[in-house]
C-alpha positions as CSV (number, residue, x, y, z in Angstrom):
1,X,9.1,6.7,-29.1
2,X,5.7,6.9,-30.8
3,X,6.4,3.6,-32.6
4,X,7.0,1.9,-29.2
5,X,3.6,3.1,-27.9
6,X,1.9,2.1,-31.1
7,X,3.3,-1.4,-30.8
8,X,2.0,-1.5,-27.2
9,X,-1.6,-0.9,-28.2
10,X,-1.7,-2.7,-31.5
11,X,-2.0,-6.3,-30.2
12,X,-4.7,-8.0,-28.1
13,X,-4.6,-7.5,-24.4
14,X,-3.0,-10.6,-22.9
15,X,-0.2,-11.3,-20.5
16,X,3.0,-12.7,-22.0
17,X,6.8,-12.2,-21.8
18,X,7.3,-11.2,-25.4
19,X,9.8,-8.5,-26.5
20,X,7.0,-6.0,-27.2
21,X,5.4,-6.6,-23.8
22,X,8.7,-5.9,-21.9
23,X,9.4,-3.0,-24.2
24,X,6.1,-1.5,-23.2
25,X,6.9,-2.0,-19.5
26,X,10.3,-0.2,-20.1
27,X,8.7,2.6,-22.0
28,X,6.1,3.1,-19.3
29,X,8.8,3.2,-16.6
30,X,10.8,5.7,-18.7
31,X,7.7,8.0,-19.1
32,X,6.7,7.8,-15.4
33,X,10.3,8.4,-14.2
34,X,10.8,11.3,-16.6
35,X,7.5,12.9,-15.5
36,X,8.4,12.5,-11.8
37,X,11.9,14.0,-12.5
38,X,10.2,17.1,-14.0
39,X,7.7,17.3,-11.1
40,X,10.6,17.0,-8.6
41,X,12.5,19.7,-10.3
42,X,9.5,22.0,-10.3
43,X,8.2,21.5,-6.8
44,X,11.2,20.2,-4.8
45,X,14.4,21.6,-6.3
46,X,16.4,20.8,-3.2
47,X,16.0,17.1,-3.8
48,X,18.0,15.0,-6.2
49,X,15.5,14.9,-9.0
50,X,16.9,11.9,-10.8
51,X,16.8,9.7,-7.7
52,X,13.3,10.9,-6.9
53,X,12.0,10.0,-10.4
54,X,13.8,6.7,-10.5
55,X,12.8,5.6,-7.0
56,X,9.1,6.5,-7.2
57,X,8.7,5.1,-10.6
58,X,10.4,1.9,-9.6
59,X,8.3,1.6,-6.5
60,X,5.1,2.1,-8.5
61,X,6.2,-0.5,-11.0
62,X,7.1,-3.1,-8.4
63,X,3.9,-2.5,-6.4
64,X,1.7,-2.8,-9.5
65,X,3.4,-6.1,-10.4
66,X,3.0,-7.4,-6.9
67,X,-0.7,-6.5,-7.0
68,X,-1.1,-8.4,-10.3
69,X,0.7,-11.4,-8.8
70,X,-1.5,-11.2,-5.6
71,X,-4.6,-11.1,-7.8
72,X,-3.5,-14.2,-9.7
73,X,-3.3,-12.5,-13.1
74,X,0.5,-12.9,-13.3
75,X,2.9,-15.6,-12.2
76,X,5.9,-14.7,-10.0
77,X,8.3,-15.1,-12.9
78,X,6.2,-12.9,-15.1
79,X,5.8,-10.2,-12.4
80,X,9.6,-10.2,-11.8
81,X,10.4,-9.8,-15.4
82,X,7.8,-7.0,-15.8
83,X,9.1,-5.2,-12.7
84,X,12.7,-5.5,-14.0
85,X,11.8,-4.1,-17.4
86,X,10.0,-1.2,-15.7
87,X,13.0,-0.6,-13.5
88,X,15.4,-0.5,-16.5
89,X,13.1,1.9,-18.3
90,X,12.8,4.1,-15.1
91,X,16.6,4.3,-14.9
92,X,16.9,5.4,-18.5
93,X,14.0,7.8,-18.3
94,X,15.3,9.5,-15.1
95,X,18.9,9.7,-16.5
96,X,17.8,11.2,-19.9
97,X,15.3,13.6,-18.3
98,X,17.7,14.8,-15.6
99,X,20.8,15.0,-17.8
100,X,19.5,16.2,-21.1
101,X,16.0,17.7,-20.9
102,X,16.2,19.7,-17.7
103,X,19.4,21.7,-18.1
104,X,20.8,24.0,-16.8
105,X,20.8,22.7,-13.3
106,X,20.4,25.3,-10.5
107,X,20.8,23.9,-7.0
108,X,20.6,25.9,-3.8
109,X,23.3,24.9,-1.3
110,X,24.5,26.1,2.0
111,X,27.5,28.0,0.5
112,X,25.5,29.6,-2.3
113,X,24.2,28.2,-5.6
114,X,25.4,25.7,-8.1
115,X,24.7,26.3,-11.7
116,X,25.4,23.8,-14.4
117,X,25.6,24.7,-18.1
118,X,24.9,22.5,-21.1
119,X,27.1,23.3,-24.1
120,X,26.4,21.6,-27.4
121,X,28.5,21.6,-30.6
122,X,27.3,20.4,-34.0
123,X,29.8,18.6,-36.2
C-alpha cells in the first residue's frame, strides 16, 4: 500500500486518466471506506458497518467528482471514471476492513447477541 501512495504523489499534479491516477482514486476510496467502517463499528455497532463505510465513501467520491465537473476542472467522462475507480476502491476497503481487520464481530440483536469468530491456520 505505501508504494501506491508514493506513486500518487511522485508525479506532477495534473488531471488525466492514467493507470496511476485511477489507482490513486481507488486507494483513496479504500482508505476512506475502511476508516468509516472502523468509525461505524466503534460508534454505531447496531448498523451494518461494511455498508455504512461503502455508502458514505462512495457518496463522498461521487460528490467530489461532481464538484470538479461543475467547476470545469474535469470532463464528464473523466469524472465518471474517477468516481467509478473510487467506488471500486471503497468496495474493496469496506470488505477487507469488515471481514478481516475488525473481527470478531459482536452484534446485539433482539434475541441476544451474535458473536463471530475468526480462525486462522498456517500451512
